[in-house]
Structures are given as C-alpha cells and as structure tokens.
C-alpha positions in Angstrom: 4.4 -36.3 43.2 5.8 -33.0 44.5 3.2 -30.4 45.4 3.4 -27.3 47.6 1.1 -24.6 48.9 1.0 -21.4 47.0 2.4 -18.8 49.4 3.1 -15.2 48.8 6.8 -15.5 47.8 6.1 -18.1 45.1 5.7 -17.1 41.5 2.6 -15.0 40.6 1.5 -14.8 44.2 4.3 -12.3 45.1 3.5 -9.6 42.5 -0.2 -10.0 43.3 0.3 -9.2 47.0 3.0 -6.6 46.4 1.5 -4.7 43.5 -2.0 -5.7 42.4 -3.7 -5.8 45.8 -2.5 -2.3 46.9 -3.6 -0.9 43.5 -7.1 -2.3 44.1 -7.3 -0.8 47.5 -6.0 2.6 46.3 -8.6 2.5 43.5 -11.4 2.0 46.0 -10.3 5.0 48.1 -9.8 7.1 45.0 -13.1 6.2 43.4 -15.1 6.8 46.6 -13.4 10.2 47.2 -13.9 11.3 43.6 -17.6 10.3 43.5 -18.4 11.2 47.2 -21.0 13.8 46.3 -22.8 11.4 44.0 -22.7 8.6 46.7 -24.0 10.9 49.5 -26.9 12.0 47.3 -28.1 8.3 47.2 -28.8 8.4 50.9 -31.5 10.3 52.8 -29.3 10.7 55.9 -25.9 12.2 55.9 -23.4 9.5 55.0 -20.3 11.7 55.0 -18.7 10.2 58.1 -19.4 6.6 57.1 -18.0 7.2 53.6 -14.9 8.8 55.2 -14.6 5.7 57.4 -14.7 3.3 54.5 -12.0 5.3 52.6 -9.9 5.4 55.7 -10.2 1.7 56.4 -9.2 0.8 52.8 -6.2 3.2 53.0 -5.1 1.6 56.3 -5.5 -1.9 54.9 -3.3 -0.9 51.9 -0.6 0.2 54.3 -0.9 -3.1 56.2 -0.4 -5.0 52.9 2.6 -2.9 51.8 4.3 -3.2 55.2 3.6 -6.9 55.7 1.5 -6.5 58.8 -0.1 -9.6 60.4 -3.8 -10.4 59.8 -6.0 -9.3 62.7 -9.5 -10.6 63.8 -12.6 -9.1 62.2 -14.6 -6.8 64.4 -18.0 -6.6 62.6 -21.2 -8.5 63.3 -21.7 -10.3 60.1 -22.8 -13.9 60.4 -19.5 -15.3 59.1 -17.2 -13.3 61.4 -16.9 -16.1 63.9 -15.8 -18.5 61.2 -13.2 -16.1 59.8 -11.8 -15.5 63.3 -11.7 -19.1 64.2 -9.8 -19.8 61.0 -7.3 -17.0 61.7 -6.6 -18.7 65.0 -6.2 -22.1 63.3 -3.7 -20.6 60.8 -1.8 -18.9 63.6 -1.5 -22.1 65.6 -0.5 -24.1 62.5 2.2 -21.5 61.3 3.4 -20.7 64.8 2.7 -17.0 64.4 -0.1 -14.8 62.9 -0.3 -15.0 59.1 1.1 -12.0 57.2 0.9 -10.8 53.7 4.3 -11.9 52.3 4.7 -15.3 54.0 1.3 -16.9 54.3 -0.8 -18.9 51.8 -1.9 -16.6 48.9 -5.4 -17.9 48.8 -6.1 -17.1 52.4 -4.5 -13.6 52.4 -6.2 -12.6 49.2 -9.6 -13.7 50.4 -8.9 -12.1 53.8 -8.3 -8.7 52.0 -11.8 -8.7 50.4 -13.4 -9.7 53.7 -11.6 -6.8 55.4 -12.9 -4.5 52.7 -16.4 -5.7 53.5 -15.8 -5.2 57.2 -15.5 -1.5 56.6 -19.0 -1.5 55.1 -20.5 -3.9 57.6 -19.6 -1.4 60.4 -21.8 1.2 58.8 -25.5 1.9 59.5 -26.5 4.2 56.6 -24.2 2.6 54.0 -24.4 -1.0 55.1 -25.5 -2.3 51.7 -23.0 -0.2 49.7 -20.8 -1.9 47.1 -17.3 -0.3 46.9 -16.9 -2.0 43.5 -20.3 -1.0 42.1 -19.2 1.8 39.8 -16.6 -0.4 38.2 -19.0 -3.3 37.6 -21.6 -1.1 36.2 -19.1 0.4 33.7 -18.0 -3.0 32.7 -21.6 -3.9 31.8 -22.2 -0.6 29.9 -19.0 -1.0 27.9 -20.0 -4.5 26.8 -23.5 -3.7 25.3 -22.4 -4.3 21.7 -21.1 -7.9 22.3 -24.1 -8.5 24.6 -26.4 -7.7 21.7 -24.5 -10.0 19.3 -24.4 -13.0 21.6 -28.0 -12.7 22.6 -29.1 -12.3 19.0 -27.2 -15.4 18.2 -28.9 -17.2 21.0 -32.3 -16.2 19.7 -31.5 -17.5 16.3 -30.0 -20.7 17.6 -33.1 -21.5 19.6 -35.1 -21.4 16.4 -32.6 -23.5 14.5 -32.5 -26.3 17.1 -36.3 -26.4 17.3 -36.2 -27.3 13.6 -33.1 -29.5 13.7 -32.0 -31.1 17.0 -28.8 -32.4 15.3 -27.4 -28.8 15.6 -27.4 -29.0 19.4 -23.9 -30.4 19.9 -22.2 -27.7 17.9 -24.3 -25.0 19.4 -23.5 -26.3 22.9 -19.8 -25.9 22.2 -20.3 -22.4 20.9 -22.1 -21.2 24.0 -19.8 -23.2 26.3 -16.7 -21.5 24.8 -18.3 -18.0 24.8 -18.9 -18.7 28.5 -15.2 -19.8 28.9 -13.8 -16.7 27.2 -16.2 -14.4 29.0 -13.9 -15.2 32.0 -11.3 -13.0 30.5 -13.3 -10.0 31.7 -12.0 -10.0 35.3 -11.5 -6.7 37.1 -9.5 -8.3 39.9 -6.8 -9.5 37.5 -6.6 -6.0 35.9 -6.4 -4.2 39.3 -9.9 -2.8 38.7 -8.9 -1.2 35.4 -11.1 -1.4 32.3 -11.3 -5.0 31.1 -14.7 -5.2 29.3 -15.5 -7.3 26.3 -15.9 -4.8 23.4 -15.7 -7.0 20.3 -17.8 -9.8 19.0 -17.3 -12.9 21.1 -18.4 -15.1 18.3 -15.8 -13.8 15.8 -13.1 -14.5 18.4 -13.9 -18.2 18.9 -11.9 -19.6 15.9 -8.9 -17.4 16.8 -9.0 -18.5 20.4 -9.6 -22.2 19.7 -5.8 -23.0 19.8 -5.6 -21.3 23.2 -7.8 -23.9 24.8 -5.2 -26.1 26.6 -7.7 -28.8 27.7 -11.0 -29.2 26.1 -13.4 -31.7 27.8 -16.5 -30.1 26.2 -17.4 -33.5 24.6 -17.2 -35.1 28.0 -19.6 -32.6 29.5 -22.0 -32.8 26.5 -22.1 -36.6 26.4 -22.9 -36.7 30.1 -25.7 -34.2 29.7 -27.1 -36.0 26.7 -26.8 -39.5 28.2 -29.4 -38.8 30.9 -32.5 -36.7 31.6 -31.0 -33.9 33.6 -33.3 -32.3 36.1 -30.8 -29.8 37.7 -27.7 -28.1 36.4 -25.7 -25.7 38.6 -23.5 -22.8 37.5 -21.2 -21.2 40.1 -20.9 -17.7 38.8 -17.7 -15.6 38.6 -17.6 -12.0 37.2 -20.4 -9.5 36.6 -20.5 -7.6 33.3 -20.1 -9.5 30.0 -19.1 -12.8 31.7 -22.4 -12.9 33.5 -24.2 -12.3 30.2 -22.3 -15.2 28.7 -23.3 -17.4 31.7 -26.9 -16.5 31.4 -26.9 -17.2 27.6 -25.3 -20.6 28.3 -28.0 -21.3 31.0 -30.7 -20.4 28.6 -29.3 -22.6 25.9 -29.1 -25.6 28.2 -32.9 -25.2 28.9 -33.9 -24.6 25.3 -31.9 -27.5 24.1 -33.5 -29.8 26.6 -30.2 -30.6 28.4 -31.7 -29.6 31.7 -35.0 -28.4 33.3 -33.8 -26.3 36.2 -30.7 -24.1 36.4 -29.3 -23.1 39.9 -27.1 -20.0 39.7 -24.8 -19.3 42.6 -23.8 -15.8 43.5 -21.5 -14.3 46.1 -22.8 -13.1 49.5 -21.0 -9.7 49.3 -18.7 -7.8 46.9 -15.8 -10.1 46.3 -12.6 -10.1 44.1 -13.7 -6.7 42.6 -16.1 -8.0 40.0 -17.7 -11.2 41.3 -21.5 -11.4 40.9 -23.7 -10.6 43.9 -27.5 -10.9 44.0 -27.6 -7.1 43.7 -25.5 -7.3 40.5 -27.6 -10.1 39.1 -30.9 -8.2 39.6 -29.3 -4.9 38.3 -28.1 -6.6 35.2 -31.6 -8.0 34.3 -33.0 -4.5 35.0 -30.5 -2.9 32.6 -31.0 -5.5 29.9 -34.7 -4.7 30.0 -33.8 -1.1 29.1 -31.8 -1.9 26.0 -33.8 -1.4 22.8 -32.9 -4.6 21.0 -35.2 -7.4 20.0 -33.1 -10.2 21.4 -31.9 -8.4 24.6 -35.4 -7.2 25.6 -36.9 -10.7 24.8 -34.4 -12.5 27.1 -34.6 -9.8 29.8 -38.3 -10.4 30.1 -37.9 -14.2 29.8 -35.2 -14.4 32.4 -37.3 -12.5 34.9 -40.1 -15.0 34.3 -37.6 -17.9 34.7 -36.8 -16.6 38.2 -40.5 -16.3 39.0 -41.3 -19.9 37.8 -38.2 -21.4 39.3 -36.7 -22.8 36.1 -33.8 -20.5 37.2 -33.0 -20.4 40.9 -30.6 -17.8 42.2 -28.8 -18.9 45.4 -26.4 -17.1 47.7 -24.3 -18.9 50.3 -21.6 -17.6 52.7 -19.3 -20.5 51.8 -18.4 -19.0 48.5 -16.9 -16.0 50.4 -15.0 -18.0 53.0 -11.2 -18.8 52.7 -11.7 -22.5 52.5 -10.9 -24.7 49.5 -13.7 -26.9 48.2 -12.5 -30.1 49.8 -13.6 -28.5 53.1 -17.1 -27.7 51.9 -18.6 -30.9 53.3 -17.2 -29.9 56.8 -17.9 -26.2 56.9 -21.1 -26.0 54.7 -22.7 -29.5 54.7 -26.0 -27.9 53.6 -24.4 -26.5 50.4 -22.6 -29.8 49.8 -25.7 -31.9 50.1 -27.6 -29.5 47.8 -24.9 -29.8 45.1 -25.1 -33.6 45.4 -28.5 -33.3 43.8 -27.1 -31.7 40.7 -26.6 -33.5 37.4 -23.6 -31.3 36.6 -22.0 -28.3 38.2 -20.2 -25.7 36.0 -17.6 -23.7 38.0 -16.6 -20.4 36.4 -13.2 -18.7 36.7 -9.8 -18.7 38.2 -10.6 -18.5 41.9 -13.1 -21.4 41.7 -10.4 -23.4 39.9 -7.8 -22.6 42.6 -10.3 -23.6 45.3 -11.1 -26.8 43.6 -7.4 -27.8 43.5 -6.6 -26.6 47.0 -4.5 -23.8 45.5 -1.6 -26.2 45.4 1.3 -26.2 43.0 0.6 -29.5 41.3 2.7 -30.8 38.5 1.2 -29.6 35.2 0.7 -33.3 34.2 -1.3 -34.2 37.3 -4.8 -35.6 36.9 -7.6 -33.1 37.4 -9.7 -35.8 39.0 -6.9 -36.7 41.5 -6.3 -33.0 42.3 -9.9 -32.4 43.4 -9.0 -33.8 46.8 -12.1 -36.0 47.2 -14.4 -33.2 46.2 -16.9 -35.2 44.2 -20.4 -34.0 45.1 -21.6 -34.4 41.5 -20.2 -34.4 38.0 -18.5 -31.1 37.4 -16.9 -29.0 34.7 -14.7 -25.9 35.3 -14.4 -23.1 32.7 -11.4 -21.0 33.4 -9.0 -18.7 31.7 -5.6 -19.0 33.5 -4.8 -16.1 35.8 -2.6 -17.9 38.3 0.1 -20.6 38.3 -2.2 -23.5 39.3 -2.9 -25.7 36.4 -3.2 -29.5 35.8 -4.1 -32.0 33.2 -1.5 -31.1 30.5 0.3 -33.7 28.4 4.0 -34.0 29.1 6.0 -31.1 27.7 3.0 -29.1 26.7 3.8 -26.4 29.2 7.2 -25.8 27.7 5.7 -25.5 24.2 3.3 -22.8 25.3 5.8 -21.0 27.4 7.9 -20.6 24.2 5.0 -18.9 22.6 3.9 -16.8 25.6 6.1 -16.4 28.7 3.1 -15.1 30.7 0.8 -17.9 29.6 -0.2 -19.0 33.1 -1.3 -15.6 34.4 -2.5 -13.3 31.5 -5.9 -14.9 31.0 -5.2 -15.6 27.3 -5.2 -19.4 27.7 -8.3 -21.4 28.8 -9.2 -24.8 30.1 -12.4 -26.8 30.1 -11.8 -29.5 32.7 -14.5 -32.1 33.4 -14.7 -34.8 36.1 -17.7 -37.2 36.2 -16.7 -39.0 39.4 -19.0 -38.9 42.3 -18.9 -40.3 45.8 
C-alpha cells in the first residue's frame, strides 16, 4: 500500500502555503489596522504599541511564508512553548535542516503558522487575551442568525415529537447528524477569512446534499449509541459560527433522545485556523443567543447555560488540540487527554483538520480502510463528520473517486463533499 506524507509541494498543500496562508496573514494585519481605534477603546491602558507589534509580527510572518524562510523557535512564555520548540528540533534533525514553508510537511507548517500568530499576542501585556480572528468569527455568527433560528426551532419541535413517539428518533438523529456535517462547510480558514457563513435553511439543503455524502456510517454510529446505555459522548469541536450552533443542537438532541447523559465539548486553547472554537467563542455564542428574540433560540440559550452549570454539558480545553501532532501521538504527548477519551462511549470529531490528524495527514489510497488508517488510535468508538477541504480521504469503493472527479474536478478540496466515517474498534 503506497502512502506518503503530505508536504507543501504536493497537490492542495502547495496553493495553501503559497496563496491562502499569506492571504490570511494579510487579512489579520488589514483588519487590525482598519479597526485599530475600536480595538484600542476596549482597553483602559494605551494598547497602541502592542497593536502595532501584532500587526508587524503578522506582516513579517507573511514575508517569511512567501520567501520560504525556515521555521524558528518560539520566544513567548506560553506553557506549550517548550513542546513546540522540542518538536522543531526533532523535525530539523529528522529532515537534516530546519523545516521551511515549501518543503516540509503541510500539517506541521500550517499549525506552526497559527502558533506563530498566537506568539505575537502572547508577548503582549495589555492585549494578552486578544483574538486576532474575533471580528471575523463574530460576523460569521451574525450572518447566520436566520438558519440558526430555523434549526433551533426544528430542534424544539423534534424534542416534543420524540417524547410522544420514540420511533422517530433514528430519522431525527440522521437529520441533526447531517446538519452537523454540513455545518462544517462554514470554515473561514478554507475561505482565507472571507465571508463563508450559512445563510439559507440547512434543513432545506439536506435532500439536495444527500448525494454528496461519499461515505455514510450514520447507521453504524446510531446502532452503537442505541445498543448500550451511553453515559458520556464527546464532541471535538471545529468552527465557531453556524457550525458551532449545529454542534450544540446535535448535542442537545443526543441528550433529549436518551442517547447519552453527559456531553463533553472540546474547544481550542487559543485562536486556531481562523474560525476554530475557543472557550471565549463558546461563551460569547451562548450570550448572543440569549439576546435573540426567538422562542426556540432564547429557550435553548437558557437551557444550555443550565447544562453547563449542572454538568450535563462539560466544556473542556486542552493544549493538545493546538499542537502539531497527529492523534496517533496523543497517548505519548497527552496521556491525560487520551485516558479521559477512553471513558467516552463515542467521540464525534468535527472537520477537516481533525480528519487529517486522525489519518496522520498521509496520502492514503482512496480505497484504504478508515480503521486501518487511524494508526492504532482507538481510545473509544469514534465518528468523524467532515466536508473535504484537503486531499486526504479514505474508505471509498474502487473507482468512486474517478466518478466524482468527472462531476467536480475540485471535489477533494472545495468542501462540497462530505464523509461520515465511524470506527467502533477500541484497544
């Protein structure tokens, strides 16, 4: 079986490094400069110099990317700095020279860019908690209010229906699972930070998008959840905005349908891949939902705050999710997280980066088995919901890739095709 590491000169990785990452960095600098007066007004002390420093650091990093400079050690005092710098040394020793943007593994260099962005904030005193992507994420939420109201109203109605008729649970499960899947289209890193909000009814899109689900293991996931009394279900979150709303609705459905009693929600430790959910984003979203004058939205905004208080929802943050390692290395570098996940009855991983990290970001044959490609990462039964935005994909029948390519030449990377991959194997 021929596999190889995704490096920056291979397929989608090259245009990502060459074009998309510099655009993201330029947009940070532009946004911060354009909104500098508004940003400075948020702080009691004068943040002018720190704001200027962040803008300058992002502009410098953009030049490093464009001119293929080598990765350099981090110089901030964050808890994970030592791990990042040790890994840089490991990569340097393995490759025989320091990693650089156009020749080194894509996964590492892309993660490294976001950690370097955070370094510029970590060095601040006044702006140490600032989110350089905050304005974009907030706009993504605001632009998605209409579909948010629709899907939350549907959830409210569904809860009443399944109380009266439990036989409706399997079909309702698939609806919310697939809304959750297609919510992953709303990814600001794939759009270079440009507007990518959900603006139409996600429910009306489901039938149209059904043929675009390349692998559908929803029955496998449902049968597993229904075959046992599940105490704990985990959801490893991806993007803020509408995708987070879809994840929360799915989490609420799982509880109301009796498929689980506690939901663990995993957020990122700092702003990551433009729109990934942090704890701050999570809390801000619940606050904003509570301000929307809509019967279902206000109902769930209040309920979800109560769930956090009574621990039927548990929001967790761990540094491992923002390290460069793939998930086969979790047991070594984050044994506490791995041991925690082993207590889960099922883990739902959201999004393209989680998919890449599950598969080691390797270019497996499209027909390779998902279970095999997990590289012995079997802490608990798991299911990944992902729209394809990179050229890593497995589990297809022979010849299926050619059929889809004939319909859509960019099928691997444009986010229009989805997979629901499940693996029930455990160690």
